All heavy atoms as TSV, in Angstrom:
chain	resi	resn	atom	element	x	y	z
A	1	MET	N	N	-9.193	23.786	6.149
A	1	MET	CA	C	-8.587	23.616	7.457
A	1	MET	C	C	-8.242	22.146	7.681
A	1	MET	O	O	-9.013	21.266	7.349
A	1	MET	CB	C	-9.557	24.091	8.531
A	1	MET	CG	C	-8.950	24.114	9.901
A	1	MET	SD	S	-10.081	24.887	11.074
A	1	MET	CE	C	-10.299	23.535	12.175
A	2	VAL	N	N	-7.074	21.914	8.237
A	2	VAL	CA	C	-6.617	20.559	8.520
A	2	VAL	C	C	-6.981	20.208	9.957
A	2	VAL	O	O	-6.687	20.962	10.883
A	2	VAL	CB	C	-5.091	20.444	8.335
A	2	VAL	CG1	C	-4.613	19.049	8.703
A	2	VAL	CG2	C	-4.705	20.771	6.914
A	3	GLU	N	N	-7.615	19.064	10.122
A	3	GLU	CA	C	-7.997	18.605	11.456
A	3	GLU	C	C	-7.051	17.487	11.888
A	3	GLU	O	O	-6.678	16.636	11.075
A	3	GLU	CB	C	-9.432	18.086	11.405
A	3	GLU	CG	C	-10.054	17.936	12.761
A	3	GLU	CD	C	-11.538	17.581	12.660
A	3	GLU	OE1	O	-12.165	17.916	11.651
A	3	GLU	OE2	O	-12.041	16.963	13.606
A	4	ILE	N	N	-6.658	17.487	13.154
A	4	ILE	CA	C	-5.814	16.421	13.697
A	4	ILE	C	C	-6.700	15.426	14.422
A	4	ILE	O	O	-7.457	15.795	15.314
A	4	ILE	CB	C	-4.717	16.996	14.618
A	4	ILE	CG1	C	-3.748	17.833	13.775
A	4	ILE	CG2	C	-3.988	15.880	15.353
A	4	ILE	CD1	C	-2.674	18.535	14.543
A	5	ILE	N	N	-6.614	14.174	14.003
A	5	ILE	CA	C	-7.426	13.090	14.562
A	5	ILE	C	C	-6.513	12.181	15.377
A	5	ILE	O	O	-5.544	11.638	14.856
A	5	ILE	CB	C	-8.079	12.248	13.435
A	5	ILE	CG1	C	-8.888	13.131	12.490
A	5	ILE	CG2	C	-8.926	11.129	14.017
A	5	ILE	CD1	C	-10.099	13.749	13.097
A	6	GLU	N	N	-6.830	12.006	16.647
A	6	GLU	CA	C	-6.021	11.144	17.505
A	6	GLU	C	C	-6.523	9.702	17.411
A	6	GLU	O	O	-7.718	9.450	17.444
A	6	GLU	CB	C	-6.085	11.636	18.946
A	6	GLU	CG	C	-4.920	11.153	19.760
A	6	GLU	CD	C	-4.621	12.057	20.951
A	6	GLU	OE1	O	-5.104	13.193	20.987
A	6	GLU	OE2	O	-3.899	11.585	21.836
A	7	VAL	N	N	-5.594	8.770	17.265
A	7	VAL	CA	C	-5.930	7.348	17.184
A	7	VAL	C	C	-5.076	6.578	18.183
A	7	VAL	O	O	-4.012	7.044	18.586
A	7	VAL	CB	C	-5.685	6.784	15.762
A	7	VAL	CG1	C	-6.562	7.481	14.741
A	7	VAL	CG2	C	-4.236	6.869	15.356
A	8	LYS	N	N	-5.546	5.386	18.548
A	8	LYS	CA	C	-4.774	4.546	19.461
A	8	LYS	C	C	-3.680	3.806	18.725
A	8	LYS	O	O	-2.604	3.593	19.257
A	8	LYS	CB	C	-5.698	3.535	20.146
A	8	LYS	CG	C	-6.618	4.140	21.158
A	8	LYS	CD	C	-7.427	3.077	21.856
A	8	LYS	CE	C	-8.370	3.718	22.856
A	8	LYS	NZ	N	-9.175	2.744	23.576
A	9	ASP	N	N	-3.954	3.404	17.500
A	9	ASP	CA	C	-3.006	2.594	16.747
A	9	ASP	C	C	-3.140	2.919	15.273
A	9	ASP	O	O	-4.160	3.436	14.837
A	9	ASP	CB	C	-3.294	1.111	16.983
A	9	ASP	CG	C	-2.074	0.241	16.728
A	9	ASP	OD1	O	-1.025	0.777	16.330
A	9	ASP	OD2	O	-2.175	-0.982	16.924
A	10	MET	N	N	-2.110	2.624	14.513
A	10	MET	CA	C	-2.210	2.721	13.070
A	10	MET	C	C	-1.407	1.592	12.454
A	10	MET	O	O	-0.528	1.028	13.083
A	10	MET	CB	C	-1.762	4.079	12.542
A	10	MET	CG	C	-0.426	4.569	12.937
A	10	MET	SD	S	-0.174	6.217	12.252
A	10	MET	CE	C	0.987	6.866	13.418
A	11	VAL	N	N	-1.741	1.260	11.221
A	11	VAL	CA	C	-1.065	0.165	10.542
A	11	VAL	C	C	0.385	0.547	10.350
A	11	VAL	O	O	0.692	1.572	9.755
A	11	VAL	CB	C	-1.723	-0.110	9.173
A	11	VAL	CG1	C	-0.969	-1.207	8.436
A	11	VAL	CG2	C	-3.175	-0.491	9.351
A	12	GLY	N	N	1.272	-0.263	10.877
A	12	GLY	CA	C	2.697	0.037	10.775
A	12	GLY	C	C	3.089	1.059	11.827
A	12	GLY	O	O	2.356	1.989	12.109
A	13	HIS	N	N	4.231	0.882	12.409
A	13	HIS	CA	C	4.673	1.791	13.456
A	13	HIS	C	C	5.968	2.495	13.104
A	13	HIS	O	O	6.433	3.326	13.844
A	13	HIS	CB	C	4.852	1.031	14.769
A	13	HIS	CG	C	3.588	0.441	15.272
A	13	HIS	ND1	N	2.618	1.173	15.897
A	13	HIS	CD2	C	3.101	-0.810	15.205
A	13	HIS	CE1	C	1.605	0.400	16.206
A	13	HIS	NE2	N	1.876	-0.816	15.796
A	14	SER	N	N	6.542	2.128	11.981
A	14	SER	CA	C	7.800	2.745	11.590
A	14	SER	C	C	7.845	2.874	10.076
A	14	SER	O	O	6.992	2.347	9.365
A	14	SER	CB	C	8.979	1.887	12.051
A	14	SER	OG	O	9.011	0.685	11.299
A	15	LYS	N	N	8.845	3.557	9.613
A	15	LYS	CA	C	9.043	3.732	8.174
A	15	LYS	C	C	9.107	2.373	7.480
A	15	LYS	O	O	8.467	2.147	6.462
A	15	LYS	CB	C	10.338	4.491	7.957
A	15	LYS	CG	C	10.604	4.878	6.535
A	15	LYS	CD	C	11.981	5.510	6.343
A	15	LYS	CE	C	12.259	6.643	7.266
A	15	LYS	NZ	N	13.538	7.311	7.031
A	16	ASN	N	N	9.860	1.434	8.042
A	16	ASN	CA	C	9.997	0.109	7.426
A	16	ASN	C	C	8.689	-0.664	7.439
A	16	ASN	O	O	8.395	-1.394	6.499
A	16	ASN	CB	C	11.108	-0.688	8.101
A	16	ASN	CG	C	12.472	-0.145	7.766
A	16	ASN	OD1	O	12.672	0.451	6.712
A	16	ASN	ND2	N	13.424	-0.321	8.668
A	17	ASP	N	N	7.901	-0.536	8.502
A	17	ASP	CA	C	6.604	-1.205	8.550
A	17	ASP	C	C	5.720	-0.736	7.400
A	17	ASP	O	O	5.080	-1.527	6.728
A	17	ASP	CB	C	5.878	-0.935	9.870
A	17	ASP	CG	C	6.494	-1.670	11.038
A	17	ASP	OD1	O	7.225	-2.654	10.814
A	17	ASP	OD2	O	6.255	-1.247	12.179
A	18	PHE	N	N	5.672	0.576	7.193
A	18	PHE	CA	C	4.860	1.112	6.102
A	18	PHE	C	C	5.359	0.600	4.758
A	18	PHE	O	O	4.582	0.201	3.908
A	18	PHE	CB	C	4.882	2.644	6.109
A	18	PHE	CG	C	3.927	3.253	7.077
A	18	PHE	CD1	C	4.372	3.801	8.262
A	18	PHE	CD2	C	2.564	3.302	6.797
A	18	PHE	CE1	C	3.487	4.376	9.163
A	18	PHE	CE2	C	1.668	3.872	7.693
A	18	PHE	CZ	C	2.136	4.410	8.878
A	19	ARG	N	N	6.663	0.612	4.558
A	19	ARG	CA	C	7.226	0.172	3.278
A	19	ARG	C	C	7.033	-1.323	3.065
A	19	ARG	O	O	6.701	-1.757	1.974
A	19	ARG	CB	C	8.708	0.529	3.208
A	19	ARG	CG	C	8.916	2.001	2.994
A	19	ARG	CD	C	10.380	2.319	2.828
A	19	ARG	NE	N	10.557	3.731	2.528
A	19	ARG	CZ	C	11.650	4.397	2.763
A	19	ARG	NH1	N	12.689	3.801	3.305
A	19	ARG	NH2	N	11.735	5.679	2.460
A	20	ASN	N	N	7.261	-2.121	4.117
A	20	ASN	CA	C	7.117	-3.572	3.993
A	20	ASN	C	C	5.687	-3.986	3.673
A	20	ASN	O	O	5.457	-5.002	3.033
A	20	ASN	CB	C	7.591	-4.272	5.267
A	20	ASN	CG	C	9.085	-4.176	5.443
A	20	ASN	OD1	O	9.823	-3.934	4.493
A	20	ASN	ND2	N	9.548	-4.343	6.669
A	21	LYS	N	N	4.736	-3.222	4.137
A	21	LYS	CA	C	3.326	-3.529	3.872
A	21	LYS	C	C	2.852	-2.827	2.598
A	21	LYS	O	O	1.670	-2.745	2.340
A	21	LYS	CB	C	2.481	-3.118	5.071
A	21	LYS	CG	C	2.805	-3.970	6.288
A	21	LYS	CD	C	2.080	-3.514	7.526
A	21	LYS	CE	C	2.514	-4.394	8.693
A	21	LYS	NZ	N	2.056	-3.921	9.965
A	22	THR	N	N	3.799	-2.318	1.829
A	22	THR	CA	C	3.559	-1.632	0.551
A	22	THR	C	C	2.526	-0.515	0.655
A	22	THR	O	O	1.767	-0.258	-0.268
A	22	THR	CB	C	3.165	-2.621	-0.577
A	22	THR	OG1	O	1.932	-3.241	-0.259
A	22	THR	CG2	C	4.239	-3.661	-0.796
A	23	LEU	N	N	2.504	0.158	1.795
A	23	LEU	CA	C	1.604	1.286	1.971
A	23	LEU	C	C	2.264	2.581	1.520
A	23	LEU	O	O	1.590	3.575	1.311
A	23	LEU	CB	C	1.183	1.403	3.438
A	23	LEU	CG	C	0.395	0.227	3.996
A	23	LEU	CD1	C	0.155	0.412	5.489
A	23	LEU	CD2	C	-0.931	0.096	3.282
A	24	ALA	N	N	3.592	2.559	1.395
A	24	ALA	CA	C	4.296	3.796	1.028
A	24	ALA	C	C	5.496	3.476	0.159
A	24	ALA	O	O	6.241	2.556	0.427
A	24	ALA	CB	C	4.748	4.526	2.279
A	25	ASN	N	N	5.654	4.274	-0.891
A	25	ASN	CA	C	6.849	4.173	-1.719
A	25	ASN	C	C	7.889	5.183	-1.279
A	25	ASN	O	O	9.066	5.033	-1.558
A	25	ASN	CB	C	6.497	4.443	-3.189
A	25	ASN	CG	C	5.482	3.452	-3.696
A	25	ASN	OD1	O	5.544	2.274	-3.379
A	25	ASN	ND2	N	4.528	3.928	-4.480
A	26	MET	N	N	7.435	6.216	-0.602
A	26	MET	CA	C	8.336	7.280	-0.184
A	26	MET	C	C	7.909	7.786	1.195
A	26	MET	O	O	6.728	7.723	1.547
A	26	MET	CB	C	8.283	8.417	-1.206
A	26	MET	CG	C	9.349	9.450	-0.997
A	26	MET	SD	S	9.653	10.546	-2.408
A	26	MET	CE	C	8.030	11.004	-2.923
A	27	TRP	N	N	8.860	8.305	1.923
A	27	TRP	CA	C	8.614	8.796	3.279
A	27	TRP	C	C	9.223	10.188	3.378
A	27	TRP	O	O	10.415	10.352	3.152
A	27	TRP	CB	C	9.302	7.851	4.266
A	27	TRP	CG	C	9.100	8.148	5.708
A	27	TRP	CD1	C	9.765	9.070	6.462
A	27	TRP	CD2	C	8.199	7.507	6.598
A	27	TRP	NE1	N	9.340	9.046	7.764
A	27	TRP	CE2	C	8.373	8.083	7.867
A	27	TRP	CE3	C	7.262	6.484	6.452
A	27	TRP	CZ2	C	7.645	7.682	8.977
A	27	TRP	CZ3	C	6.549	6.090	7.553
A	27	TRP	CH2	C	6.734	6.681	8.798
A	28	ILE	N	N	8.407	11.190	3.680
A	28	ILE	CA	C	8.900	12.564	3.810
A	28	ILE	C	C	8.700	13.004	5.252
A	28	ILE	O	O	7.574	12.997	5.753
A	28	ILE	CB	C	8.161	13.512	2.842
A	28	ILE	CG1	C	8.418	13.070	1.405
A	28	ILE	CG2	C	8.609	14.953	3.081
A	28	ILE	CD1	C	7.621	13.821	0.375
A	29	GLU	N	N	9.790	13.362	5.908
A	29	GLU	CA	C	9.731	13.756	7.319
A	29	GLU	C	C	9.950	15.261	7.446
A	29	GLU	O	O	10.893	15.809	6.885
A	29	GLU	CB	C	10.798	13.001	8.111
A	29	GLU	CG	C	10.649	13.177	9.599
A	29	GLU	CD	C	11.465	12.167	10.396
A	29	GLU	OE1	O	11.815	11.105	9.852
A	29	GLU	OE2	O	11.745	12.470	11.556
A	30	TYR	N	N	9.061	15.911	8.170
A	30	TYR	CA	C	9.148	17.347	8.421
A	30	TYR	C	C	9.718	17.596	9.809
A	30	TYR	O	O	9.582	16.761	10.694
A	30	TYR	CB	C	7.765	17.996	8.291
A	30	TYR	CG	C	7.294	18.044	6.862
A	30	TYR	CD1	C	6.576	17.000	6.310
A	30	TYR	CD2	C	7.574	19.133	6.056
A	30	TYR	CE1	C	6.152	17.037	4.992
A	30	TYR	CE2	C	7.153	19.183	4.735
A	30	TYR	CZ	C	6.438	18.125	4.211
A	30	TYR	OH	O	6.028	18.158	2.909
A	31	GLU	N	N	10.330	18.770	9.978
A	31	GLU	CA	C	10.968	19.089	11.262
A	31	GLU	C	C	9.975	19.328	12.377
A	31	GLU	O	O	10.274	19.078	13.534
A	31	GLU	CB	C	11.870	20.308	11.099
A	31	GLU	CG	C	13.135	19.985	10.335
A	31	GLU	CD	C	14.139	21.103	10.406
A	31	GLU	OE1	O	14.135	21.864	11.388
A	31	GLU	OE2	O	14.943	21.198	9.476
A	32	ASP	N	N	8.793	19.842	12.028
A	32	ASP	CA	C	7.790	20.064	13.065
A	32	ASP	C	C	6.382	19.924	12.494
A	32	ASP	O	O	6.184	19.836	11.286
A	32	ASP	CB	C	7.977	21.415	13.760
A	32	ASP	CG	C	7.879	22.589	12.802
A	32	ASP	OD1	O	7.086	22.533	11.852
A	32	ASP	OD2	O	8.609	23.579	13.020
A	33	VAL	N	N	5.425	19.883	13.396
A	33	VAL	CA	C	4.034	19.649	13.021
A	33	VAL	C	C	3.466	20.821	12.216
A	33	VAL	O	O	2.658	20.618	11.311
A	33	VAL	CB	C	3.179	19.369	14.284
A	33	VAL	CG1	C	1.721	19.153	13.920
A	33	VAL	CG2	C	3.723	18.157	15.023
A	34	ALA	N	N	3.926	22.027	12.502
A	34	ALA	CA	C	3.443	23.194	11.759
A	34	ALA	C	C	3.777	23.067	10.272
A	34	ALA	O	O	2.939	23.359	9.412
A	34	ALA	CB	C	4.040	24.473	12.338
A	35	GLU	N	N	4.984	22.599	9.958
A	35	GLU	CA	C	5.373	22.385	8.559
A	35	GLU	C	C	4.522	21.297	7.930
A	35	GLU	O	O	4.109	21.411	6.775
A	35	GLU	CB	C	6.843	21.989	8.470
A	35	GLU	CG	C	7.804	23.134	8.594
A	35	GLU	CD	C	9.229	22.685	8.330
A	35	GLU	OE1	O	9.466	21.890	7.403
A	35	GLU	OE2	O	10.104	23.144	9.079
A	36	LEU	N	N	4.264	20.247	8.675
A	36	LEU	CA	C	3.428	19.155	8.179
A	36	LEU	C	C	2.016	19.662	7.880
A	36	LEU	O	O	1.433	19.326	6.853
A	36	LEU	CB	C	3.382	18.021	9.202
A	36	LEU	CG	C	2.550	16.797	8.797
A	36	LEU	CD1	C	3.227	16.030	7.669
A	36	LEU	CD2	C	2.313	15.887	9.986
A	37	LYS	N	N	1.482	20.497	8.757
A	37	LYS	CA	C	0.144	21.059	8.547
A	37	LYS	C	C	0.100	21.931	7.297
A	37	LYS	O	O	-0.850	21.875	6.518
A	37	LYS	CB	C	-0.302	21.861	9.768
A	37	LYS	CG	C	-0.771	20.989	10.925
A	37	LYS	CD	C	-1.228	21.820	12.085
A	37	LYS	CE	C	-2.639	22.267	11.861
A	37	LYS	NZ	N	-3.236	22.914	13.042
A	38	ARG	N	N	1.148	22.729	7.082
A	38	ARG	CA	C	1.203	23.569	5.874
A	38	ARG	C	C	1.223	22.704	4.617
A	38	ARG	O	O	0.557	23.009	3.624
A	38	ARG	CB	C	2.425	24.488	5.920
A	38	ARG	CG	C	2.215	25.699	6.801
A	38	ARG	CD	C	3.281	26.758	6.580
A	38	ARG	NE	N	4.600	26.347	7.049
A	38	ARG	CZ	C	5.022	26.469	8.298
A	38	ARG	NH1	N	4.229	26.986	9.219
A	38	ARG	NH2	N	6.221	26.080	8.649
A	39	ALA	N	N	1.997	21.625	4.652
A	39	ALA	CA	C	2.060	20.717	3.502
A	39	ALA	C	C	0.693	20.072	3.267
A	39	ALA	O	O	0.229	19.985	2.131
A	39	ALA	CB	C	3.114	19.643	3.732
A	40	ALA	N	N	0.040	19.635	4.336
A	40	ALA	CA	C	-1.278	19.013	4.215
A	40	ALA	C	C	-2.269	19.980	3.582
A	40	ALA	O	O	-3.034	19.611	2.679
A	40	ALA	CB	C	-1.770	18.549	5.584
A	41	GLU	N	N	-2.272	21.215	4.029
A	41	GLU	CA	C	-3.172	22.227	3.467
A	41	GLU	C	C	-2.883	22.445	1.987
A	41	GLU	O	O	-3.796	22.551	1.179
A	41	GLU	CB	C	-3.060	23.531	4.245
A	41	GLU	CG	C	-3.727	23.460	5.593
A	41	GLU	CD	C	-3.525	24.707	6.443
A	41	GLU	OE1	O	-2.757	25.612	6.062
A	41	GLU	OE2	O	-4.141	24.757	7.518
A	42	ALA	N	N	-1.601	22.484	1.613
A	42	ALA	CA	C	-1.224	22.691	0.215
A	42	ALA	C	C	-1.715	21.546	-0.670
A	42	ALA	O	O	-2.088	21.766	-1.822
A	42	ALA	CB	C	0.288	22.842	0.100
A	43	TYR	N	N	-1.733	20.326	-0.133
A	43	TYR	CA	C	-2.196	19.164	-0.886
A	43	TYR	C	C	-3.708	18.963	-0.799
A	43	TYR	O	O	-4.246	18.057	-1.414
A	43	TYR	CB	C	-1.495	17.885	-0.401
A	43	TYR	CG	C	-0.065	17.774	-0.844
A	43	TYR	CD1	C	0.963	17.728	0.089
A	43	TYR	CD2	C	0.271	17.699	-2.187
A	43	TYR	CE1	C	2.289	17.610	-0.306
A	43	TYR	CE2	C	1.587	17.579	-2.599
A	43	TYR	CZ	C	2.590	17.541	-1.655
A	43	TYR	OH	O	3.903	17.426	-2.045
A	44	GLY	N	N	-4.380	19.769	0.009
A	44	GLY	CA	C	-5.827	19.619	0.159
A	44	GLY	C	C	-6.230	18.505	1.107
A	44	GLY	O	O	-7.363	18.026	1.077
A	45	ILE	N	N	-5.317	18.083	1.977
A	45	ILE	CA	C	-5.590	17.029	2.961
A	45	ILE	C	C	-6.453	17.609	4.073
A	45	ILE	O	O	-6.209	18.711	4.547
A	45	ILE	CB	C	-4.263	16.479	3.542
A	45	ILE	CG1	C	-3.389	15.881	2.437
A	45	ILE	CG2	C	-4.501	15.485	4.672
A	45	ILE	CD1	C	-3.972	14.682	1.753
A	46	LYS	N	N	-7.453	16.857	4.494
A	46	LYS	CA	C	-8.371	17.331	5.526
A	46	LYS	C	C	-8.007	16.834	6.928
A	46	LYS	O	O	-8.371	17.449	7.921
A	46	LYS	CB	C	-9.803	16.889	5.208
A	46	LYS	CG	C	-10.308	17.391	3.874
A	46	LYS	CD	C	-10.518	18.873	3.902
A	46	LYS	CE	C	-11.071	19.349	2.568
A	46	LYS	NZ	N	-10.849	20.744	2.335
A	47	PHE	N	N	-7.305	15.675	7.011
A	47	PHE	CA	C	-7.024	15.073	8.309
A	47	PHE	C	C	-5.575	14.629	8.433
A	47	PHE	O	O	-5.015	14.059	7.507
A	47	PHE	CB	C	-7.908	13.837	8.538
A	47	PHE	CG	C	-9.368	14.135	8.455
A	47	PHE	CD1	C	-10.091	13.818	7.314
A	47	PHE	CD2	C	-10.026	14.748	9.505
A	47	PHE	CE1	C	-11.440	14.099	7.229
A	47	PHE	CE2	C	-11.369	15.037	9.428
A	47	PHE	CZ	C	-12.085	14.718	8.284
A	48	ILE	N	N	-4.991	14.888	9.591
A	48	ILE	CA	C	-3.680	14.357	9.962
A	48	ILE	C	C	-3.922	13.411	11.136
A	48	ILE	O	O	-4.635	13.750	12.080
A	48	ILE	CB	C	-2.709	15.483	10.377
A	48	ILE	CG1	C	-2.376	16.357	9.160
A	48	ILE	CG2	C	-1.438	14.909	10.994
A	48	ILE	CD1	C	-1.516	17.566	9.493
A	49	ILE	N	N	-3.331	12.234	11.053
A	49	ILE	CA	C	-3.481	11.230	12.110
A	49	ILE	C	C	-2.393	11.453	13.159
A	49	ILE	O	O	-1.221	11.599	12.829
A	49	ILE	CB	C	-3.340	9.800	11.532
A	49	ILE	CG1	C	-4.336	9.557	10.401
A	49	ILE	CG2	C	-3.490	8.762	12.639
A	49	ILE	CD1	C	-5.776	9.657	10.784
A	50	LYS	N	N	-2.798	11.460	14.435
A	50	LYS	CA	C	-1.857	11.603	15.542
A	50	LYS	C	C	-1.916	10.348	16.399
A	50	LYS	O	O	-2.979	9.919	16.817
A	50	LYS	CB	C	-2.219	12.824	16.387
A	50	LYS	CG	C	-1.312	13.003	17.594
A	50	LYS	CD	C	-1.767	14.179	18.439
A	50	LYS	CE	C	-0.801	14.532	19.526
A	50	LYS	NZ	N	-0.721	13.592	20.607
A	51	ARG	N	N	-0.763	9.773	16.633
A	51	ARG	CA	C	-0.648	8.638	17.543
A	51	ARG	C	C	0.534	8.915	18.459
A	51	ARG	O	O	1.672	9.008	17.995
A	51	ARG	CB	C	-0.411	7.332	16.785
A	51	ARG	CG	C	-0.287	6.148	17.720
A	51	ARG	CD	C	0.046	4.887	16.930
A	51	ARG	NE	N	0.464	3.847	17.830
A	51	ARG	CZ	C	1.719	3.636	18.206
A	51	ARG	NH1	N	2.695	4.365	17.741
A	51	ARG	NH2	N	2.008	2.670	19.041
A	52	LYS	N	N	0.255	9.108	19.730
A	52	LYS	CA	C	1.270	9.507	20.709
A	52	LYS	C	C	1.945	10.778	20.221
A	52	LYS	O	O	1.298	11.800	20.102
A	52	LYS	CB	C	2.242	8.365	20.985
A	52	LYS	CG	C	1.575	7.159	21.615
A	52	LYS	CD	C	2.552	6.061	21.907
A	52	LYS	CE	C	1.827	4.856	22.472
A	52	LYS	NZ	N	2.705	3.725	22.663
A	53	ASN	N	N	3.244	10.735	19.899
A	53	ASN	CA	C	3.967	11.930	19.443
A	53	ASN	C	C	4.151	11.975	17.929
A	53	ASN	O	O	4.879	12.808	17.416
A	53	ASN	CB	C	5.343	12.008	20.104
A	53	ASN	CG	C	5.227	12.203	21.592
A	53	ASN	OD1	O	4.254	12.763	22.075
A	53	ASN	ND2	N	6.219	11.750	22.336
A	54	ASP	N	N	3.515	11.047	17.212
A	54	ASP	CA	C	3.667	10.960	15.765
A	54	ASP	C	C	2.464	11.560	15.043
A	54	ASP	O	O	1.321	11.317	15.424
A	54	ASP	CB	C	3.804	9.498	15.323
A	54	ASP	CG	C	4.999	8.813	15.939
A	54	ASP	OD1	O	6.016	9.493	16.147
A	54	ASP	OD2	O	4.917	7.605	16.197
A	55	TYR	N	N	2.737	12.315	13.984
A	55	TYR	CA	C	1.701	12.904	13.139
A	55	TYR	C	C	1.963	12.440	11.714
A	55	TYR	O	O	3.109	12.482	11.245
A	55	TYR	CB	C	1.784	14.432	13.179
A	55	TYR	CG	C	1.449	15.022	14.517
A	55	TYR	CD1	C	2.366	15.023	15.556
A	55	TYR	CD2	C	0.203	15.595	14.755
A	55	TYR	CE1	C	2.063	15.564	16.783
A	55	TYR	CE2	C	-0.114	16.147	15.980
A	55	TYR	CZ	C	0.818	16.125	16.993
A	55	TYR	OH	O	0.509	16.664	18.212
A	56	VAL	N	N	0.922	12.002	11.021
A	56	VAL	CA	C	1.135	11.422	9.702
A	56	VAL	C	C	-0.092	11.602	8.810
A	56	VAL	O	O	-1.221	11.620	9.295
A	56	VAL	CB	C	1.521	9.922	9.840
A	56	VAL	CG1	C	0.390	9.111	10.412
A	56	VAL	CG2	C	1.998	9.346	8.549
A	57	PHE	N	N	0.176	11.769	7.513
A	57	PHE	CA	C	-0.884	11.642	6.515
A	57	PHE	C	C	-0.261	11.007	5.277
A	57	PHE	O	O	0.953	11.007	5.106
A	57	PHE	CB	C	-1.575	12.977	6.204
A	57	PHE	CG	C	-0.780	13.973	5.412
A	57	PHE	CD1	C	-0.768	13.949	4.027
A	57	PHE	CD2	C	-0.052	14.959	6.046
A	57	PHE	CE1	C	-0.047	14.880	3.294
A	57	PHE	CE2	C	0.672	15.897	5.334
A	57	PHE	CZ	C	0.675	15.858	3.940
A	58	ALA	N	N	-1.102	10.419	4.430
A	58	ALA	CA	C	-0.622	9.737	3.231
A	58	ALA	C	C	-1.277	10.337	2.003
A	58	ALA	O	O	-2.418	10.791	2.044
A	58	ALA	CB	C	-0.945	8.259	3.318
A	59	LEU	N	N	-0.524	10.319	0.914
A	59	LEU	CA	C	-1.036	10.813	-0.356
A	59	LEU	C	C	-0.303	10.102	-1.487
A	59	LEU	O	O	0.923	10.198	-1.576
A	59	LEU	CB	C	-0.829	12.334	-0.457
A	59	LEU	CG	C	-1.291	12.999	-1.734
A	59	LEU	CD1	C	-2.825	12.970	-1.817
A	59	LEU	CD2	C	-0.818	14.437	-1.784
A	60	ALA	N	N	-1.046	9.387	-2.299
A	60	ALA	CA	C	-0.502	8.728	-3.506
A	60	ALA	C	C	0.777	7.933	-3.235
A	60	ALA	O	O	1.779	8.100	-3.917
A	60	ALA	CB	C	-0.264	9.777	-4.582
A	61	GLY	N	N	0.748	7.072	-2.215
A	61	GLY	CA	C	1.888	6.210	-1.927
A	61	GLY	C	C	3.035	6.883	-1.192
A	61	GLY	O	O	4.099	6.300	-1.040
A	62	THR	N	N	2.821	8.098	-0.727
A	62	THR	CA	C	3.848	8.808	0.035
A	62	THR	C	C	3.326	9.090	1.428
A	62	THR	O	O	2.195	9.540	1.595
A	62	THR	CB	C	4.218	10.137	-0.651
A	62	THR	OG1	O	4.720	9.854	-1.954
A	62	THR	CG2	C	5.281	10.884	0.141
A	63	ILE	N	N	4.140	8.808	2.435
A	63	ILE	CA	C	3.790	9.104	3.813
A	63	ILE	C	C	4.474	10.412	4.194
A	63	ILE	O	O	5.678	10.576	4.007
A	63	ILE	CB	C	4.276	7.981	4.760
A	63	ILE	CG1	C	3.632	6.640	4.393
A	63	ILE	CG2	C	3.991	8.351	6.223
A	63	ILE	CD1	C	2.142	6.561	4.550
A	64	PHE	N	N	3.711	11.333	4.744
A	64	PHE	CA	C	4.227	12.617	5.231
A	64	PHE	C	C	4.148	12.552	6.753
A	64	PHE	O	O	3.110	12.226	7.311
A	64	PHE	CB	C	3.364	13.769	4.700
A	64	PHE	CG	C	3.418	13.892	3.201
A	64	PHE	CD1	C	2.606	13.114	2.397
A	64	PHE	CD2	C	4.299	14.779	2.603
A	64	PHE	CE1	C	2.651	13.220	1.008
A	64	PHE	CE2	C	4.348	14.894	1.218
A	64	PHE	CZ	C	3.528	14.099	0.427
A	65	TYR	N	N	5.252	12.858	7.416
A	65	TYR	CA	C	5.401	12.522	8.828
A	65	TYR	C	C	6.105	13.654	9.590
A	65	TYR	O	O	6.968	14.333	9.046
A	65	TYR	CB	C	6.229	11.234	8.907
A	65	TYR	CG	C	6.684	10.828	10.275
A	65	TYR	CD1	C	5.846	10.098	11.107
A	65	TYR	CD2	C	7.940	11.173	10.751
A	65	TYR	CE1	C	6.266	9.703	12.369
A	65	TYR	CE2	C	8.361	10.800	12.017
A	65	TYR	CZ	C	7.517	10.069	12.814
A	65	TYR	OH	O	7.924	9.689	14.057
A	66	ALA	N	N	5.709	13.822	10.849
A	66	ALA	CA	C	6.429	14.733	11.753
A	66	ALA	C	C	6.295	14.184	13.167
A	66	ALA	O	O	5.344	13.470	13.480
A	66	ALA	CB	C	5.872	16.133	11.680
A	67	LYS	N	N	7.264	14.517	13.994
A	67	LYS	CA	C	7.229	14.125	15.407
A	67	LYS	C	C	7.033	15.382	16.244
A	67	LYS	O	O	7.521	16.445	15.889
A	67	LYS	CB	C	8.548	13.451	15.781
A	67	LYS	CG	C	8.345	12.061	16.315
A	67	LYS	CD	C	9.678	11.486	16.729
A	67	LYS	CE	C	9.629	10.132	17.334
A	67	LYS	NZ	N	8.423	9.396	17.299
A	68	GLU	N	N	6.320	15.227	17.343
A	68	GLU	CA	C	6.054	16.347	18.252
A	68	GLU	C	C	7.327	16.789	18.934
A	68	GLU	O	O	8.179	15.992	19.280
A	68	GLU	CB	C	5.043	15.872	19.291
A	68	GLU	CG	C	4.299	16.967	19.960
A	68	GLU	CD	C	3.153	16.387	20.757
A	68	GLU	OE1	O	3.410	15.635	21.712
A	68	GLU	OE2	O	1.994	16.666	20.395
């Protein structure tokens, strides 16, 4: 089961911030949070980070992202 964890802030606030700080080589955006959750479950991810309307998780240099 994937759990959504709400945070106040996260490192980088945009695609470019993540890339500039070398936290991500690739950025994959999903149309909705349900799709993001399915992808997280398929990869065995336990937590998705939520900040305001943004949902994100990272795996091997790739950021997986959806907006509410």
